[in-house]
C-alpha positions as CSV (number, residue, x, y, z in Angstrom):
1,M,-30.2,-44.0,5.2
2,R,-33.2,-43.8,8.0
3,E,-31.6,-46.9,9.6
4,K,-28.0,-45.3,9.7
5,Y,-29.5,-42.4,11.1
6,A,-31.3,-43.7,14.0
7,L,-28.3,-45.5,14.5
8,R,-26.6,-42.6,14.2
9,Q,-23.7,-44.1,11.7
10,D,-22.1,-41.7,9.0
11,M,-22.7,-42.9,5.5
12,F,-20.7,-43.0,2.5
13,L,-22.6,-42.6,-0.8
14,I,-20.5,-43.6,-3.9
15,G,-21.8,-44.0,-7.4
16,D,-21.3,-42.8,-10.7
17,P,-20.9,-39.1,-11.7
18,G,-23.8,-36.8,-11.6
19,S,-26.0,-34.9,-9.2
20,M,-28.3,-38.3,-7.9
21,R,-26.2,-38.6,-4.8
22,R,-26.5,-35.2,-3.7
23,R,-30.0,-35.0,-4.7
24,L,-30.6,-38.3,-2.5
25,A,-28.5,-36.3,0.4
26,Y,-30.6,-33.5,0.3
27,H,-33.9,-35.5,-0.1
28,F,-33.1,-37.3,3.0
29,C,-32.7,-34.3,4.9
30,L,-36.2,-32.9,3.8
31,V,-37.9,-36.1,4.4
32,E,-36.5,-36.3,7.9
33,G,-36.7,-32.4,8.8
34,L,-32.8,-32.0,8.8
35,Q,-30.9,-29.2,8.2
36,P,-27.9,-29.8,5.8
37,E,-24.4,-28.5,5.7
38,L,-22.5,-28.6,2.5
39,L,-18.9,-28.7,2.2
40,T,-17.5,-29.4,-1.5
41,I,-14.0,-30.8,-1.4
42,T,-11.4,-29.8,-4.1
43,R,-7.6,-30.3,-4.6
44,D,-7.4,-27.0,-2.9
45,T,-8.8,-27.8,0.2
46,V,-7.0,-27.5,3.1
47,E,-7.2,-28.5,6.9
48,A,-8.3,-24.8,7.8
49,D,-11.4,-25.5,5.6
50,L,-12.4,-28.7,7.9
51,R,-11.8,-26.9,11.3
52,Q,-11.6,-23.3,11.5
53,R,-10.5,-20.1,9.2
54,R,-8.2,-17.4,10.5
55,E,-9.6,-14.1,9.8
56,I,-8.6,-10.5,10.7
57,G,-11.7,-8.8,12.4
58,K,-12.9,-4.8,12.0
59,N,-10.7,-3.9,15.0
60,G,-7.6,-5.8,13.5
61,Q,-7.6,-8.4,15.9
62,T,-7.4,-11.9,14.8
63,I,-10.6,-14.3,14.5
64,Y,-11.4,-17.7,14.0
65,V,-14.8,-18.6,11.9
66,D,-16.0,-22.4,12.0
67,S,-16.4,-24.4,9.1
68,A,-19.2,-26.2,8.3
69,V,-17.8,-29.3,9.9
70,V,-17.8,-27.4,13.2
71,R,-21.2,-25.6,12.6
72,A,-23.0,-29.1,11.8
73,A,-21.4,-30.6,14.5
74,I,-22.4,-28.2,17.1
75,M,-26.0,-27.3,15.9
76,G,-27.0,-30.8,15.0
77,R,-26.6,-30.8,11.2
78,V,-26.2,-33.3,8.2
79,L,-22.7,-32.6,7.3
80,I,-22.7,-33.6,3.5
81,L,-19.3,-33.8,2.4
82,D,-19.2,-33.6,-1.5
83,G,-16.2,-34.8,-3.7
84,I,-14.3,-36.8,-1.2
85,E,-12.0,-38.4,-3.7
86,K,-10.7,-35.2,-4.4
87,A,-9.3,-34.6,-0.9
88,E,-5.6,-35.0,-0.4
89,R,-4.2,-37.4,1.9
90,N,-3.1,-34.9,4.5
91,V,-6.6,-33.3,4.8
92,L,-9.2,-35.9,5.8
93,P,-7.3,-37.2,8.6
94,T,-8.2,-33.8,10.4
95,I,-11.7,-35.0,10.7
96,N,-11.1,-38.4,11.2
97,N,-11.5,-38.1,15.5
98,L,-14.5,-36.2,14.8
99,L,-15.8,-39.1,12.7
100,E,-14.7,-41.9,15.6
101,N,-15.4,-40.1,18.8
102,R,-17.0,-36.7,17.7
103,E,-14.2,-35.1,19.3
104,M,-12.1,-32.4,18.0
105,V,-9.6,-29.5,19.0
106,L,-10.3,-26.3,17.5
107,D,-7.8,-23.6,16.6
108,D,-9.3,-21.0,19.1
109,G,-8.5,-23.4,22.2
110,R,-12.4,-25.2,22.0
111,C,-12.5,-28.6,22.2
112,L,-15.6,-30.5,20.7
113,V,-17.1,-33.5,22.8
114,S,-19.0,-36.2,22.3
115,P,-22.5,-35.9,23.9
116,T,-22.1,-38.7,26.0
117,K,-18.7,-37.7,27.5
118,Y,-19.9,-34.0,27.8
119,D,-23.0,-34.7,30.0
120,K,-21.2,-37.1,32.2
121,L,-18.3,-34.2,32.7
122,A,-21.2,-31.6,33.4
123,K,-23.0,-33.9,35.7
124,S,-19.7,-34.5,37.8
125,L,-18.0,-31.2,37.4
126,G,-20.8,-28.9,36.8
127,E,-21.5,-26.4,33.8
128,V,-19.7,-23.8,34.5
129,E,-16.7,-25.8,35.3
130,V,-17.1,-27.4,32.0
131,A,-18.1,-24.2,29.8
132,A,-14.3,-22.8,31.7
133,R,-12.0,-25.5,30.1
134,N,-13.6,-24.7,27.0
135,L,-15.5,-27.8,26.0
136,V,-18.3,-27.7,23.4
137,R,-20.9,-30.5,23.2
138,V,-21.4,-32.0,19.8
139,S,-25.2,-32.6,19.3
140,P,-26.3,-36.0,19.0
141,R,-28.3,-35.4,15.5
142,F,-25.1,-34.8,14.4
143,I,-24.0,-36.8,11.4
144,V,-21.8,-37.0,8.1
145,V,-23.0,-37.8,4.6
146,A,-20.0,-38.3,2.3
147,L,-20.2,-38.2,-1.2
148,G,-17.7,-40.1,-3.8
149,L,-16.9,-40.9,-6.9
150,P,-15.0,-45.2,-7.6
151,V,-11.5,-44.9,-7.7
152,P,-10.8,-46.2,-10.3
153,P,-12.2,-45.8,-13.0
154,C,-12.7,-42.2,-11.9
155,V,-9.9,-40.0,-11.0
156,G,-8.8,-39.4,-7.7
157,H,-7.9,-40.6,-4.0
158,P,-9.6,-43.7,-2.8
159,L,-10.2,-43.7,1.0
160,D,-7.3,-44.8,3.3
161,P,-8.4,-47.8,5.5
162,P,-8.9,-46.2,8.6
163,L,-11.1,-43.5,7.2
164,R,-12.9,-46.5,5.0
165,S,-14.0,-47.7,8.3
166,R,-15.7,-45.2,9.7
167,F,-18.6,-45.1,6.8
168,Q,-21.1,-47.1,6.3
169,G,-21.1,-47.6,2.3
170,R,-23.6,-47.8,-0.3
171,V,-23.3,-47.9,-4.2
172,I,-25.8,-45.5,-5.8
173,T,-26.6,-46.8,-9.5
174,G,-28.8,-46.4,-12.1
175,L,-31.4,-43.2,-12.3
176,P,-33.9,-42.7,-9.8
177,G,-37.4,-43.1,-10.6
178,K,-39.3,-44.6,-13.7
179,F,-37.0,-43.7,-16.3
180,E,-37.3,-45.2,-19.8
181,M,-34.7,-45.2,-22.3
182,A,-34.7,-45.7,-26.2
183,A,-32.7,-49.2,-26.8
184,S,-30.4,-47.5,-28.8
185,L,-29.6,-45.1,-26.3
186,Q,-29.3,-47.9,-23.7
187,D,-27.1,-49.8,-25.9
188,F,-24.7,-46.5,-26.1
189,V,-24.5,-46.1,-22.2
190,D,-23.8,-49.5,-21.4
191,A,-21.2,-49.6,-24.0
192,I,-19.5,-46.4,-22.3
193,A,-20.0,-47.9,-18.9
194,H,-18.0,-50.9,-19.7
195,S,-15.2,-49.4,-21.3
196,P,-12.9,-48.0,-18.7
197,E,-10.5,-46.2,-20.9
198,I,-13.5,-43.6,-21.7
199,P,-15.2,-41.4,-18.9
200,L,-18.3,-42.4,-17.7
201,L,-21.4,-40.5,-18.6
202,P,-23.0,-38.7,-15.7
203,T,-26.4,-39.2,-14.9
204,D,-27.6,-35.9,-15.5
205,A,-26.2,-36.3,-19.0
206,V,-28.1,-39.1,-19.7
207,R,-31.4,-37.7,-18.7
208,N,-30.3,-34.6,-21.3
209,L,-29.7,-37.5,-24.1
210,Q,-33.3,-38.7,-23.8
211,E,-35.1,-35.3,-23.6
212,I,-32.8,-33.7,-26.8
213,Y,-33.0,-37.3,-28.5
214,T,-37.0,-37.4,-28.0
215,S,-37.3,-34.1,-29.4
216,T,-35.0,-34.2,-32.4
217,G,-35.0,-38.1,-33.7
218,D,-31.4,-37.5,-33.7
219,L,-29.5,-39.8,-31.5
220,Y,-26.0,-38.6,-32.9
221,Q,-26.8,-35.1,-32.5
222,A,-28.2,-35.8,-28.9
223,I,-24.8,-37.3,-28.2
224,S,-22.6,-34.7,-29.4
225,R,-25.0,-32.1,-27.1
226,A,-24.7,-34.0,-24.0
227,Y,-21.7,-35.8,-24.2
228,P,-18.4,-33.8,-25.2
229,W,-16.5,-36.7,-26.4
230,K,-14.9,-34.5,-29.3
231,L,-13.1,-32.7,-26.9
232,F,-11.7,-35.8,-25.3
233,P,-8.0,-36.9,-25.8
234,T,-7.4,-38.9,-28.9
235,G,-7.3,-42.4,-27.1
236,P,-11.0,-42.0,-25.6
237,R,-12.1,-40.2,-28.7
238,K,-11.2,-42.9,-31.0
239,G,-12.9,-45.5,-28.6
240,V,-16.3,-43.3,-28.9
241,D,-16.0,-43.6,-32.5
242,T,-15.3,-47.3,-32.2
243,I,-18.6,-47.7,-30.1
244,L,-20.9,-45.3,-32.6
245,A,-19.9,-47.1,-35.3
246,S,-20.2,-50.7,-33.8
247,L,-23.9,-49.4,-32.7
248,G,-24.4,-47.9,-36.2
249,I,-24.9,-44.7,-34.6
250,S,-23.8,-41.6,-37.3
251,K,-24.3,-38.2,-38.1
252,Q,-27.7,-37.6,-39.9
253,T,-28.0,-35.5,-43.0
254,R,-30.7,-33.4,-43.2
255,A,-32.2,-31.6,-46.4
256,P,-32.7,-27.8,-45.7
257,K,-36.0,-26.6,-45.9
258,E,-36.7,-25.1,-48.9
259,G,-37.8,-21.2,-48.4
260,P,-38.1,-17.9,-49.7
261,S,-34.7,-16.0,-51.1
262,Q,-33.6,-13.2,-49.3
263,L,-34.7,-11.2,-51.8
264,E,-38.0,-12.5,-51.7
265,Q,-37.9,-12.0,-48.0
266,V,-37.6,-8.2,-48.4
267,N,-40.2,-7.6,-50.9
268,L,-42.6,-9.7,-48.3
269,L,-41.9,-7.5,-45.9
């Protein structure tokens, strides 16, 4: 990521569900001393969310509020686009020109211009003339880090070829740091990963699985708590049942601890 930032190349981190990709992007900003600007993309995200949002001011006049994309471009921040696979087809092309040429036409009449072109215009025309033309300089520190899931097997839209060529991709797999799992838990995680009809197990859930299993010693209980497979549709749910049966993971019945009856508890009080 440091190499790509030095070359000012936008990045695309793709990997399994979980927060590891987002944590990696934030850790990169922390190490490099950069300020992140997060934009979470959903199916309801529209073009205005990537450009400018029109609002009504205190006096009733129409004002335009810059989006996270515009703020990051002007102020030289790291724009983190989280959930890029959820964007509709007509949304991401809005920032295609910003990714390729660092240029974008805004709704309020301003125009974002790449730093190289802006400096040439300022040198030939002067700062006053450039400002009069509503040209805004994009910071040379501006960079985009997109976060997404693999489609398929995950649900969403794959990136179009024009947008795909704008990013330098990197597949993020596994768990960060030194993380050791029990052999039975590792077998279950691997079996889920190799079953395309079953939802992937997020990296955060794997950590929770290991912690619950370590504290309780009941792998079936740990899986039931960290991975809600009982709420899946019939097909994926039966698939998980088959995996559990093949690995010999079943519900452990624990004998209740003997203790005083309710009447004895009252007498003790």
